[in-house]
Structures are given as structure tokens and as C-alpha cells.
N, C-alpha and C positions, 0 to 999 in steps of 0.2 A: 504494500500500500504506500502511495506517495504522500508527500507532505500536504497539509492544508494550511491556509493562512487566515488568521482572524484579524479584522480591522476593528479597533475598539477605542473608547474614550476613557480618560482618567481625569476627573474634574472634582471640584469641591474639596471635601476633606480627604478624599482618596489621593490627592496630590502629595500628601505626606507619607504615603506608603512607599517604602524603599524598594529598590529593584528586586532584591532577594525575596522580600516578603510578597511582592507582586507575583513572582514566579511560583511561589508556594500557593498563593491564592488561585492561580490558574490551574495548577495541578489538582488541587482539591475540587475546583469547579468542574473540571473535565471528568474527574472520577465520579462525582455526584451525578453527572449527566450520562454516566454509563460508558464513557470513552476510556478504553484501555490504551495507554501510551506505550510506544515502542521504547525500549531502553538500550543504552549503549552496552557494549561488551567490556569485560575487564574486571579489575579488582574493585572498582568504585563505579558501578553502573548508575547512570542518571537518565531521566527522560530525554528523548530527542525533542527538544523544545527550546526556542530562542526568540527573544525580542529583537527586532531589527536594529533599533537605536534606543538603548536604555535611556529613560527619561530622568533628568535630574530631580531630586526630591524638591517639592515646592513648585514645580512647573506643571501646568495643566496641559492636556492634549486632547484633540478630537480626531487624531489621525495615526494612532499607534498601530503597529503591525507585529503580530506574533505568529510564528510558524511552529507547527507541531506535527508529529508523525504517529497516527493511530496504529495500533497493532493489528486491528482487523479492518476490513473494508468499511469505509465510512463516506457517505455522500453529504455534502453541505445541505442544510435544510433549515427552514424557519423553526422547526421543532427543536433542533439543536441549539439555536440561538436563544430560544425561550428558556430552555433548561439551564443553559449556562448563566443567563442573566438572573435567573431565580436564585443562583448560588453565590452571586457576587455581593460584596458589601456596597453600600451607597457610594456612588461616584464612579463606578466601573460599569461600563456597558459595552457589549459586543453588538455591532450592528451589521456585520457582514462576514461571511465565511466562504472561501473559494479556493480553488486549486491555483497556486502561484505559478506564473509562467516566467518570472524573472527573479534573479538572486538579489538579496538585500544589498550586496556590494555595489549594485548599480544606482543606489540612492546617492544623490549629490547635494541637494539643497533641501532645507527645512524652512517653511514659512512660519514666522512667529508674529503674534500680536502681543503688545504689552502696554503697561501703564507705569508712568513715573510719578511717584508721590513725594512731594516736598512738604515737610511738616509746617514750615513757615510760608508756604505758598511758593510757586515757581519763581525763580530769580528773574530780574529784568531781562526782557528780550529773549526769554528762554527758548521759544520756538525757533527763532532766527539763529540763535547761537548753536542749538542742537543740530540744526540742518547744516550749518557751516562746519561744525566739528566732523560730522560723518561724511562731508564732501571733501575732506582733506586728502592729499595724495598718499599719505602714509600715517597710520595709527599703530604704533607698536605697544603691545601690552605684554605683561608677564603671564605665561600660561603654564599651569601645572600639568605635567605629563607623568607617565609611569617611571621615567628615568630622572625626574626632578622638575626643575623650573627652567623654562626657556622663553626667549623673546619671540613674539609672532606679530608680524604686520597683518592686521585683520582686513585691511582695505581690499585686497584681491579676493577675499573670501566672504564679503558681505555685498548685497546688492538690493536695489529697489527699496532703499530706506526712506520712510515717510513719517513725518510727525504731524500730529493734529492737536488743536487746542480744545479745551473744554473744562469741566470741573477738575480733571486731572489731565496731564499731558499723555496722550496715547501715541503709539507707534506701530508700524508694521515693517517687517524686513525679511529678507531671505538670507539665511546663514548657511555656510558650508557644513554639510552633515558629516563628511568623512574626508580624510586625507587633504587638509587637516579638518578636524571638527572645531567649530566655533559655537560655543554655548551661549545662552542668554547672559550668563554671568560674565563671559568674556566680552560680550557686546557692551554691557554696562561698565566694565572696567576701563573703557575708553574715556570715561567722564571723570573729571577731577574738580576739586574746589566746589563752588556753589552750584555748578552744573550737575554734580553727582547727586542722584536722588537719595532721599533717606530710605526709600523702599521702592522696589520694582517688582511687578508681577508679570508673568509671561504665560502664553498659551501657544502650543504648536497647533497650526491650523491645516497644514498640508505638507506633503513630501513630493519631491520632484527628482527626475533624473538629470543628467548633465545637459540635456537639450531642453530642459524646463517643461517636460511632459509630466503630468501627474503620474506618480509611481503607484503601481498596484502589485 
């Protein structure tokens, strides 16, 4: 039996569930739905299941992708979605199940929407200055990696940055998903001084390939 792909959302209080706890949540939900997972071989077998782009704790998403491999023949169905959703905690919802035709390694861009909160209110000319900042030719930040901390110029790896005025300053942008990955935290790290928000919230809204086609 080949792999199946779930498209799901993680919002509200569920955004504080860690990646490892989320994987455990899906294992339990699949078990309750009567789905037997295929396991790897070896001394430490684990389910053949993976999330394409692990979500940072505190970030919401309406476009997450999880691949799993059932042990027995299983066809995508509305009944499967209903049984899975009945087993999830508040804030996690699966809304699509299908046979994947592309590998997760082909994902290149993540679209995010966010809000910048300033406790004392936005600084003077905030909208204009934010737009100018992200229009600069180079923005070097310190990025933590598995091997330590390194400098990264994020300008080649962000695109379509927009800011909007309102009760809070909101934004949309597309960030590089892989090679290198630019997280919302990296995006905010470009701001210093009074432009740096006291608090920022983010939500993933879509994933794309290198040609900016919606990835499925």
C-alpha cells in the first residue's frame, strides 16, 4: 500500500502543541479511526509517518501536510476524515486526504500572514519604515542551525512582502521553506529598535513549489 497525504489545520490553542506531541496525536487518531500504520524495520521501529514542514510552536497553519503509510489497503474517504476529526483535540482539523503525486522536497515557498503588536502603539511612520526595511538589498540576520549560529541574508529568500494598516499592523509574505528555511521568527529578527514588535503572531496560509504553483 502506498502513502496517503493529509492536509490539515492547526489553529487556536493547538498552536502550542509541539511537533513530537502532534505526531503522537496523529498516531492515536489514526489508531482510533481503525488505521493500522506500517512500521519501519530494525531495533527501534516507528510508524512510517512524517510532516512535510514541522510547524514552529506558537505558529498557526491552515495548510499543513502529513504523509503516512497504512499497513492495509486504504482509500481516502469522507468517513475517514470524520473519524479522524472526532479524535483530535480542539484546533486540529483534517480537511483533505489523497494519494500524493509529489515529494515534500519539492516545496519551496510558504505563504504567511501575520500581525505586529506594539504595546505603546506603532512607532511613527511604521508602515512606511517597515516597507522600506524589507525592500533593502541585503538583510543579514543570525540564524540558529543544527551546527550552531550562522549569518543569513534573508532578502533572496523572502518575496511578495506586504504591510497593511489597521488596529494592528498586519503583513503577508512568502518565505523560503527549504534550502534554506526562513521562519517567521527569522523574518521578525530583521527588525530592531522601535520597529521591532513587542509581539508577533503568524499563520501559514499556503505552500508552493519553486514555480509558485500550489503544492499538493
